[in-house]
C-alpha positions as CSV (number, residue, x, y, z in Angstrom):
1,M,0.3,0.3,0.3
2,T,1.9,3.5,-1.1
3,V,0.2,6.0,0.5
4,L,0.3,4.5,3.7
5,N,4.0,2.6,3.5
6,K,4.5,3.1,7.8
7,R,2.6,3.9,10.1
8,A,2.6,8.0,11.1
9,S,-0.3,10.7,12.0
10,G,-1.1,14.3,11.0
11,I,-3.6,17.0,11.9
12,L,-7.3,18.1,10.2
13,L,-7.1,21.7,10.1
14,H,-8.6,23.6,7.0
15,V,-6.2,26.7,5.3
16,T,-9.1,28.8,6.3
17,S,-8.9,27.9,10.3
18,L,-5.6,29.0,10.7
19,P,-5.2,32.8,12.2
20,S,-5.4,36.1,10.3
21,L,-5.8,39.8,10.1
22,F,-7.8,39.5,6.9
23,G,-10.9,37.8,8.0
24,T,-9.8,34.3,7.3
25,G,-7.3,32.2,7.1
26,D,-4.5,32.3,3.5
27,M,-1.8,31.1,2.3
28,G,0.4,34.0,4.2
29,P,3.1,33.8,7.1
30,E,0.7,32.1,9.3
31,A,0.3,28.9,7.1
32,Y,4.6,28.5,6.7
33,A,4.1,28.4,10.8
34,F,2.0,26.4,10.8
35,I,4.3,23.5,8.7
36,D,6.3,24.4,11.6
37,F,4.5,23.4,14.0
38,L,3.7,20.6,12.7
39,K,6.9,19.2,11.9
40,K,8.3,20.0,15.9
41,A,5.0,17.9,16.6
42,G,6.8,14.8,14.8
43,Q,4.0,14.5,11.9
44,S,4.0,13.7,8.6
45,F,0.6,15.0,7.3
46,W,-1.8,18.0,6.8
47,Q,-5.3,17.4,5.4
48,I,-7.0,19.8,4.5
49,L,-10.7,20.5,3.1
50,P,-11.6,21.4,-0.3
51,L,-9.3,24.0,-2.2
52,N,-11.8,24.9,-4.9
53,P,-13.4,28.7,-5.0
54,V,-16.3,29.0,-2.6
55,S,-19.1,31.1,-2.9
56,S,-21.7,33.5,-0.2
57,Q,-24.6,31.8,-2.5
58,K,-23.5,28.1,-1.3
59,K,-22.1,30.0,2.5
60,F,-18.5,29.4,1.9
61,S,-18.7,26.1,2.0
62,P,-15.8,24.3,0.0
63,Y,-18.1,21.5,-0.7
64,A,-20.8,23.5,-3.3
65,S,-18.0,25.0,-5.1
66,Y,-18.9,27.0,-9.1
67,S,-15.6,25.5,-10.7
68,A,-14.2,21.5,-9.9
69,F,-10.6,22.9,-11.8
70,G,-10.5,26.4,-9.7
71,S,-8.8,27.3,-6.7
72,N,-10.2,29.5,-4.0
73,T,-9.0,33.0,-4.4
74,L,-9.5,33.7,-0.8
75,L,-6.4,32.2,0.2
76,I,-4.5,34.1,-1.6
77,S,-1.7,35.7,0.9
78,P,-2.5,39.3,0.6
79,I,0.4,40.0,2.8
80,K,2.7,37.4,-0.1
81,L,1.3,39.9,-2.7
82,Y,3.3,42.4,-0.9
83,A,6.4,40.5,-0.8
84,D,6.5,39.7,-4.1
85,G,5.9,43.0,-5.3
86,F,2.2,42.8,-6.4
87,L,1.2,45.4,-3.3
88,N,2.7,48.6,-2.1
89,K,2.5,50.0,1.2
90,K,0.2,52.8,-0.2
91,D,-1.8,49.9,-1.3
92,F,-2.4,48.9,1.9
93,E,-2.9,52.4,3.7
94,D,-6.3,52.5,1.0
95,S,-7.5,49.4,2.3
96,G,-7.5,50.2,6.2
97,Q,-4.7,48.1,6.5
98,S,-1.4,49.5,7.6
99,K,-1.6,47.7,10.6
100,A,-0.9,44.4,9.2
101,L,1.8,45.1,7.0
102,K,3.3,46.3,9.9
103,K,3.3,43.3,12.6
104,F,4.8,41.6,9.2
105,E,7.6,43.4,8.5
106,T,8.7,44.0,12.4
107,G,7.4,40.4,12.7
108,S,4.8,40.4,15.5
109,S,2.1,37.9,15.6
110,D,-1.2,38.0,13.9
111,R,-3.0,35.5,16.3
112,Q,-5.8,36.4,18.8
113,K,-5.4,34.4,22.4
114,N,-8.8,33.6,22.4
115,K,-10.2,30.0,21.6
116,Y,-12.9,30.8,19.8
117,V,-12.1,33.0,16.8
118,Y,-13.9,32.8,13.9
119,A,-13.7,34.4,10.0
120,D,-15.7,36.6,8.6
121,Y,-15.8,35.8,5.1
122,K,-17.8,39.1,3.9
123,K,-15.2,41.3,5.6
124,A,-12.5,39.4,3.5
125,S,-14.0,39.3,0.4
126,A,-14.5,42.6,0.7
127,L,-10.8,43.5,1.9
128,K,-9.5,40.8,-0.4
129,D,-11.2,41.9,-3.6
130,F,-9.6,45.8,-3.5
131,L,-6.5,44.4,-2.4
132,F,-6.7,41.8,-5.8
133,E,-8.0,45.2,-8.2
134,R,-5.3,47.3,-7.2
135,A,-2.8,43.8,-7.4
136,F,-3.5,43.4,-11.1
137,E,-4.1,47.5,-11.7
138,N,-0.1,46.7,-10.7
139,F,1.1,43.6,-12.8
140,I,-0.6,44.6,-16.5
141,K,1.7,48.0,-16.0
142,K,5.0,45.9,-15.4
143,P,7.3,44.8,-18.5
144,S,5.9,42.5,-20.5
145,G,8.8,40.5,-20.1
146,A,7.9,40.3,-15.5
147,R,5.0,39.0,-17.1
148,S,5.9,35.4,-18.5
149,G,5.2,33.3,-15.5
150,F,1.8,34.6,-16.0
151,E,1.6,33.9,-20.0
152,D,3.3,30.3,-19.3
153,F,0.9,29.3,-16.7
154,V,-2.5,30.0,-19.0
155,D,-1.2,28.5,-21.9
156,K,-0.3,25.1,-19.5
157,N,-3.8,25.1,-18.3
158,S,-5.8,26.8,-20.5
159,S,-8.0,23.2,-20.9
160,W,-9.7,24.8,-17.9
161,L,-8.5,28.2,-17.5
162,N,-10.1,29.8,-20.2
163,N,-14.3,28.4,-19.4
164,H,-13.5,28.7,-15.4
165,S,-12.0,32.6,-15.9
166,R,-15.0,33.3,-18.3
167,F,-17.4,31.4,-16.2
168,K,-16.6,34.2,-13.1
169,A,-16.6,36.6,-15.1
170,F,-19.9,35.8,-16.9
171,Y,-21.5,34.8,-13.0
172,D,-20.8,38.4,-11.7
173,Y,-22.2,40.0,-14.9
174,F,-25.3,39.0,-15.8
175,R,-26.1,38.9,-11.8
176,Q,-25.4,42.5,-11.5
177,K,-27.3,43.1,-14.6
178,T,-30.1,41.7,-14.3
179,G,-29.7,38.9,-11.2
180,A,-29.7,35.6,-13.4
181,G,-27.1,33.9,-11.5
182,S,-27.4,30.5,-13.1
183,W,-25.4,29.8,-16.2
184,I,-29.2,28.4,-18.0
185,K,-30.8,31.8,-17.4
186,W,-27.7,33.6,-19.1
187,T,-28.4,31.2,-22.1
188,Q,-31.4,32.0,-22.8
189,Q,-30.8,35.8,-22.3
190,I,-27.3,36.2,-24.8
191,S,-29.4,34.7,-28.3
192,I,-30.4,32.3,-30.2
193,N,-26.7,32.4,-32.1
194,L,-25.3,31.3,-28.7
195,Q,-21.0,30.6,-29.7
196,K,-21.2,33.7,-31.4
197,E,-22.6,36.4,-28.2
198,T,-20.6,34.1,-26.1
199,E,-17.9,35.3,-27.7
200,C,-19.0,38.8,-27.8
201,L,-19.9,38.7,-24.1
202,A,-15.9,37.2,-23.5
203,N,-14.3,40.1,-25.8
204,K,-16.7,42.3,-23.9
205,L,-15.5,41.1,-20.2
206,K,-11.9,40.3,-21.7
207,I,-9.7,42.4,-18.6
208,E,-12.2,40.5,-16.0
209,I,-11.6,37.4,-17.3
210,S,-8.1,38.3,-17.8
211,K,-8.4,39.0,-13.7
212,E,-9.4,35.5,-12.7
213,R,-7.0,34.4,-14.8
214,F,-4.4,36.6,-12.7
215,L,-5.7,35.4,-9.4
216,Q,-5.7,32.2,-10.5
217,Y,-1.7,32.9,-11.8
218,I,-1.4,34.2,-8.4
219,F,-2.9,31.2,-6.4
220,H,-0.7,28.8,-8.1
221,S,2.3,30.5,-7.3
222,Q,1.3,30.9,-3.9
223,W,0.1,27.6,-3.0
224,N,2.9,25.9,-5.1
225,Q,5.3,27.5,-2.5
226,L,3.6,26.7,0.3
227,K,3.4,23.0,-0.4
228,K,7.2,22.7,-1.4
229,Y,8.2,24.4,2.1
230,A,5.9,21.4,3.7
231,N,7.3,19.3,1.6
232,D,11.2,20.4,2.1
233,N,10.4,19.9,6.1
234,L,9.5,16.1,5.2
235,L,5.5,16.8,5.6
236,K,2.6,15.8,2.9
237,I,-0.5,17.5,1.8
238,I,-3.2,15.6,2.1
239,G,-6.3,17.5,0.0
240,D,-10.0,16.7,-0.7
241,L,-12.1,15.7,-4.0
242,P,-15.4,15.8,-3.8
243,I,-17.0,13.7,-6.1
244,Y,-20.3,16.1,-7.4
245,I,-20.3,19.1,-9.0
246,D,-22.6,22.3,-8.5
247,H,-25.3,22.2,-11.2
248,N,-24.3,25.8,-11.9
249,S,-21.1,25.2,-12.2
250,A,-18.3,26.4,-15.0
251,D,-18.4,22.3,-15.6
252,V,-21.3,21.5,-15.9
253,W,-21.9,25.4,-18.5
254,A,-18.7,23.9,-20.1
255,F,-19.7,20.4,-20.9
256,P,-22.8,19.3,-20.5
257,E,-22.4,15.9,-22.1
258,I,-21.1,14.3,-19.2
259,F,-23.8,14.8,-16.8
260,K,-27.6,13.7,-17.1
261,L,-29.0,17.3,-17.8
262,D,-33.1,17.4,-19.4
263,K,-33.4,19.3,-23.2
264,K,-33.5,22.6,-20.8
265,G,-30.3,22.0,-19.2
266,M,-31.6,21.2,-15.6
267,P,-30.4,18.1,-14.2
268,A,-32.8,14.8,-15.1
269,F,-31.5,13.7,-11.9
270,L,-29.8,14.5,-8.5
271,A,-27.4,12.3,-6.1
272,G,-27.8,11.9,-3.0
273,V,-28.3,8.9,-0.9
274,P,-31.1,6.6,0.2
275,P,-33.2,5.9,3.1
276,D,-31.1,4.4,6.3
277,Y,-31.9,4.0,9.8
278,F,-30.8,8.0,10.6
279,S,-32.9,9.2,7.6
280,S,-36.2,7.7,6.1
281,T,-36.3,9.5,3.7
282,G,-32.7,9.7,2.8
283,Q,-30.6,12.2,1.6
284,L,-31.2,13.8,-1.2
285,W,-28.4,16.7,-3.1
286,K,-28.4,18.9,-5.6
287,N,-25.5,17.9,-8.1
288,P,-26.8,16.6,-11.3
289,V,-25.3,12.5,-11.6
290,Y,-22.5,12.1,-13.9
291,N,-23.2,10.8,-17.6
292,W,-21.0,7.9,-17.1
293,D,-21.9,6.2,-20.4
294,A,-20.5,9.6,-22.0
295,L,-17.6,9.1,-19.9
296,K,-16.3,6.0,-20.9
297,N,-17.0,6.6,-24.2
298,S,-14.2,10.5,-24.4
299,G,-11.9,7.4,-22.0
300,F,-13.2,9.7,-19.0
301,S,-10.9,12.3,-20.2
302,W,-12.6,14.8,-17.7
303,W,-11.8,13.3,-14.7
304,I,-8.5,12.3,-15.5
305,K,-7.6,15.4,-16.2
306,R,-9.5,16.3,-13.1
307,M,-7.3,13.4,-11.2
308,E,-4.0,14.7,-12.6
309,H,-4.8,18.3,-11.7
310,N,-5.2,17.6,-7.9
311,F,-2.4,14.9,-8.1
312,A,-0.2,17.8,-9.2
313,M,-1.3,20.0,-6.5
314,L,-1.6,17.8,-3.7
315,D,0.3,14.4,-2.2
316,I,-2.1,12.2,-1.3
317,V,-6.1,13.5,-1.9
318,R,-9.5,11.9,-0.4
319,I,-12.5,11.1,-2.2
320,D,-15.6,12.4,-0.7
321,H,-18.1,9.8,-1.2
322,F,-16.4,7.2,-2.9
323,R,-18.9,4.8,-4.2
324,G,-20.5,7.0,-6.1
325,F,-17.4,5.6,-8.3
326,I,-19.1,2.2,-7.8
327,A,-22.9,2.7,-7.9
328,Y,-24.4,6.0,-7.0
329,W,-27.8,6.8,-6.0
330,E,-29.7,8.3,-8.7
331,V,-33.3,10.5,-7.3
332,P,-35.4,11.3,-10.3
333,S,-35.7,15.6,-10.3
334,S,-38.9,15.8,-9.6
335,C,-38.7,13.6,-6.5
336,R,-39.0,16.2,-3.1
337,T,-36.9,13.2,-1.2
338,A,-34.0,10.6,-2.0
339,V,-36.8,7.7,-1.3
340,N,-38.0,6.8,-4.8
341,G,-34.2,6.6,-6.0
342,K,-32.1,3.9,-7.9
343,W,-28.6,2.8,-7.9
344,V,-27.2,3.0,-10.9
345,K,-23.4,1.5,-11.4
346,A,-20.7,3.4,-12.9
347,Y,-17.3,2.2,-14.1
348,P,-14.9,1.3,-11.7
349,Y,-12.6,-0.8,-12.8
350,E,-12.3,0.9,-16.1
351,F,-11.9,4.4,-14.7
352,F,-9.1,3.7,-11.2
353,G,-7.9,1.0,-14.4
354,T,-7.2,3.8,-16.5
355,L,-5.8,6.2,-14.0
356,K,-3.5,3.0,-12.8
357,E,-1.8,2.9,-16.1
358,K,-0.9,6.8,-16.8
359,F,-0.4,7.6,-13.3
360,G,0.7,4.4,-11.9
361,D,0.0,4.0,-8.0
362,I,-2.6,6.0,-7.5
363,P,-2.3,8.5,-4.2
364,V,-5.9,8.2,-2.8
365,I,-7.7,8.1,0.5
366,A,-11.5,6.3,-0.1
367,E,-14.0,7.8,1.9
368,N,-16.1,4.8,2.3
369,L,-18.4,6.1,5.6
370,G,-21.6,5.0,5.6
371,V,-24.0,1.7,4.1
372,I,-20.9,0.5,2.5
373,T,-21.3,-2.9,0.6
374,E,-19.8,-5.4,-0.7
375,D,-19.1,-4.3,-4.6
376,V,-16.9,-1.2,-2.6
377,E,-15.0,-3.1,-0.3
378,N,-13.6,-5.5,-3.8
379,A,-13.3,-2.1,-5.7
380,M,-10.9,-0.8,-2.6
381,K,-9.1,-3.9,-2.2
382,Y,-8.2,-4.5,-6.1
383,F,-6.9,-0.6,-6.0
384,D,-5.2,-1.3,-2.7
385,F,-7.0,2.4,-1.5
386,P,-6.9,3.0,2.5
387,G,-10.6,3.8,3.8
388,I,-11.5,5.6,6.8
389,K,-12.8,4.8,9.7
390,V,-14.0,7.7,12.8
391,L,-13.8,6.9,16.4
392,Q,-16.8,8.3,17.3
393,F,-18.5,5.9,15.8
394,A,-17.0,2.9,17.7
395,F,-18.9,2.8,21.0
396,G,-22.4,3.3,20.0
397,S,-25.2,-0.2,20.2
398,D,-22.9,-2.7,17.6
399,Y,-20.4,-1.9,20.3
400,P,-17.4,-4.6,21.5
401,H,-18.1,-5.4,17.0
402,S,-17.5,-2.2,15.6
403,D,-15.6,-1.7,12.2
404,S,-14.6,1.7,13.8
405,L,-13.0,0.0,16.9
406,P,-9.2,-0.5,17.4
407,G,-8.8,-3.9,17.3
408,N,-10.9,-4.7,14.7
409,I,-9.7,-2.5,12.0
410,G,-7.2,-3.3,9.6
411,P,-3.7,-1.6,9.3
412,E,-5.2,-0.7,5.3
413,N,-7.4,2.3,7.1
414,V,-7.1,6.1,7.9
415,L,-8.6,6.3,11.6
416,Y,-9.5,10.0,12.9
417,T,-10.9,10.9,16.1
418,G,-13.9,12.9,14.2
419,T,-13.4,14.4,11.1
420,H,-14.4,17.6,9.5
421,D,-18.6,16.4,10.0
422,N,-18.5,15.8,12.9
423,N,-18.0,17.4,16.6
424,T,-15.3,18.0,18.3
425,S,-14.7,15.4,20.3
426,R,-15.5,17.5,23.5
427,G,-18.4,18.5,21.8
428,W,-19.4,15.2,20.7
429,F,-19.4,14.0,24.0
430,E,-21.1,16.6,26.3
431,D,-23.8,17.2,23.7
432,E,-24.0,13.9,21.4
433,A,-23.2,10.6,23.8
434,S,-25.6,8.6,25.1
435,D,-24.6,7.3,28.6
436,D,-24.5,3.8,27.0
437,E,-21.4,5.0,24.2
438,K,-19.6,7.3,27.2
439,R,-20.1,3.4,29.7
440,N,-18.6,1.7,27.0
441,I,-15.8,4.9,25.9
442,S,-15.2,3.7,30.1
443,D,-15.1,0.0,29.2
444,F,-13.0,0.0,27.0
445,I,-10.0,2.0,28.5
446,S,-10.7,0.9,31.8
447,G,-11.0,4.2,33.5
448,P,-12.9,7.0,33.7
449,V,-13.6,9.2,31.5
450,S,-15.0,12.8,31.6
451,P,-15.2,16.1,29.1
452,D,-12.3,16.9,30.0
453,L,-10.0,13.8,29.3
454,I,-12.1,12.8,26.3
455,S,-9.8,14.6,23.9
456,D,-7.3,13.5,25.4
457,V,-8.8,9.1,25.4
458,F,-10.0,10.0,22.1
459,I,-6.4,11.0,20.8
460,E,-4.6,7.8,22.8
461,I,-6.8,4.9,21.9
462,A,-6.4,7.0,18.0
463,M,-2.5,7.1,18.4
464,S,-2.3,3.5,19.5
465,S,-4.4,1.5,17.3
466,E,-2.9,-0.8,14.4
467,A,-4.2,2.2,11.3
468,K,-1.2,3.7,9.6
469,L,-2.5,6.7,9.7
470,S,-4.1,8.9,12.7
471,I,-5.7,11.5,11.8
472,I,-6.0,14.3,14.5
473,P,-8.4,18.1,14.2
474,M,-6.7,20.9,15.6
475,Q,-9.7,21.0,17.4
476,D,-8.8,17.7,19.3
477,F,-5.1,18.4,19.9
478,M,-6.3,21.6,21.7
479,G,-9.3,20.0,24.1
480,L,-12.2,22.9,22.5
481,D,-16.0,21.5,22.7
482,S,-19.0,22.5,20.2
483,R,-18.1,25.5,19.6
484,A,-14.7,25.0,17.8
485,R,-16.4,22.4,14.9
486,M,-16.4,23.1,11.2
487,N,-19.6,22.4,10.0
488,H,-22.8,20.4,11.1
489,P,-24.2,18.7,7.8
490,G,-27.4,19.2,7.4
491,T,-27.4,23.6,8.3
492,T,-26.1,26.5,6.9
493,S,-25.2,29.1,9.9
494,Q,-21.8,29.2,11.3
495,N,-20.2,26.2,9.1
496,W,-17.2,26.7,8.3
497,K,-15.8,29.8,10.5
498,W,-13.7,28.0,13.2
499,Q,-10.3,30.1,13.5
500,T,-6.9,28.8,15.8
501,D,-5.3,30.9,18.3
502,G,-2.0,31.9,18.6
503,E,-2.5,29.1,21.7
504,M,-1.7,26.4,18.6
505,F,1.4,27.5,17.8
506,S,3.1,27.2,21.3
507,D,5.9,25.2,21.9
508,S,4.7,23.5,24.9
509,L,1.5,21.5,22.9
510,A,4.4,20.8,20.1
511,A,5.8,18.8,22.5
512,K,2.9,17.3,24.1
513,I,1.6,15.9,20.9
514,L,5.1,14.9,19.7
515,K,5.1,12.7,22.9
516,I,1.9,10.8,22.1
517,T,3.5,10.4,18.6
518,V,6.3,9.2,19.6
519,E,5.3,6.8,22.3
520,Y,3.0,4.9,19.4
521,G,6.1,4.7,16.1
522,R,4.8,7.1,14.1
523,A,6.7,10.4,15.0
524,Q,8.5,11.8,12.0
525,L,11.8,12.7,13.1
526,R,13.8,15.0,11.2
């Protein structure tokens, strides 16, 4: 198993959760400081959430993006823009951020001493939009020789960058002009001669399109620098790839033939999961399902490019809802629940076989939570993909036979105390765990357990397990409660907002993490 070739551990923390004076965490100095922290703590992996663009319409969820290939420009660091010559002091003065620049120049910290800090996406969007506009204006004034890196990036990424940048520019234009946020409405408003009018509009919006290309270039420049720093310090980055794409996205707009759409371009079928123990009506998502027959006929071209794009940016890719590559739950778009859906088989062996032919070893972790059938397990074994287990699921009614319980899981798994969709360990224990689950935990460790102890208890259980890789959310290392939860599925408020504070970077916490990592043979010693 090439992904999990030795015992190791890592920390789950999305980039937006890093401290920042710019509204939300980014790829600036604090990201580098976090890598230094991981190194001191003996960790081997930094796991993050998807890097795709977010929007206010989707509550800034990284799992509801309008582009499968584009990146989240809110993660661009203004400080790095200044250091790289794209911004100057006057730009910071005009944006009201002189203090932030001064802190960078004097080496003082951006960190707040408050364990429950939350991202302000509206502030970040407004502030960074202003600074990005200035950076772009400064960039286009540079001599042509200084733009060679940008031109190379545009040329090498044209297969996705052109569609992405046009979609973003068209979306903003029509939403501001007519309120038509959906590409279906744009195409109705443009003309019957769609291709000609699209080219005319692209010419009209050429500055906006060029600016988006520039921002994508800046993102990739900053990300590549950050990833190189991590890799140079023997750290690998695990990223996340949502299987489905939003209907109102650059990809459905540009490649409607690979999705199951009706004659008007609307989804004919929606993705979801069937009814189960937790929901009598299942889950109905608003994403269109793929037309796997069309994808197969194209040699899986779009998916191959998407995976190649992610492999270039990340060391390991966690595939969300992996079972959707084996068989997916397809629900007619007229339905209001997922009850009347059906399982439809995809082409897993053909698709992953094609990936393997192109890339050799495939650095993938399969998210296989929920009801997993034998065909999913067989595909994972065939391609040697590790799956994941979550400790919060180990102490329920199936204890002590739970397949999430250490002792019942093999080394071919990644064991989490909880994922981004779970409560923190302390929050779960205080707000969600039943009395039986609490008794089962005490039985398992042969000792008492309490809110003050549960985070450390779960961390030790995960670290001591046979699983080759153990991933711990940063919130658990800090012992935080439900106020630090990253996402609560089925809700839209307060998600994706939690940020770390200065305590995260303390030498004492790094030493504490290093101690338990060494004790259970997972330390990356440099």
